[in-house]
Residue, then its C-alpha position, 0 to 999 in steps of 0.5 A: x534094634x538091640x546091641x549084639x552083646x545083648x542079643x547073644x547074652x539073651x541067647x545064653x538065657x534061652x539055652x538055659x531055658x531049654x537045658x532046664x526044661x526037663x527039670x535038670x541040667x545034665x552033664x551031657x547038656x553042659x558038654x554039648x553047650x561047650x561044643x555048640x559055643x566052641x570058638x563062637x565070638x560071643x562065647x563069654x557073653x553067652x556062657x555068662x548069662x547061662x551061668x547067671x540064670x543057672x545060679x539064680x534059678x530065675x523063674x522060667x516064665x519070667x525069663x521066657x517073657x524077657x527073652x521074647x521081648x528082647x528079640x521082638x525089640x531086636x526084630x528079625x535077625x539072621x542069628x535066629x537060625x543059628x539059635x534054633x539049630x543050637x537049641x535043637x542040638x542042645x535038646x538032643x545032647x542026652x540022646x532023647x529030645x524031651x517033650x518039654x524041650x521040644x515044646x519050648x523050642x516050638x513055642x519060641x519059634x512060633x511066638x517070635x514069628x507071630x510077633x514079627x508078622x504082627x509088627x509088619x502087618x500093622 
């Protein structure tokens, strides 16, 4: 299991991936991100990692692999429900859920579930 700090820092990376999935991060997405994270106890860690990935333009494929590995190492966690709901809320922020955003959310859910099932069923 990873630390809570790393769990939420990785969530910031995941939010970045959904925001950039359609090719551009809109003002509406930034505004929605602030709404999602308002009063969250890990606000600073989440926003720091989102901003870091945005500033460094990290490879989407590399970042996705790193996120999945981190969450696989962590194992099942009740925080993932909040993460998925937040990703969906972020994707809806500009009024239309882009196919690339929805595909990424679906892939994340599916990949994580598949990995958890694989570790349980040696």
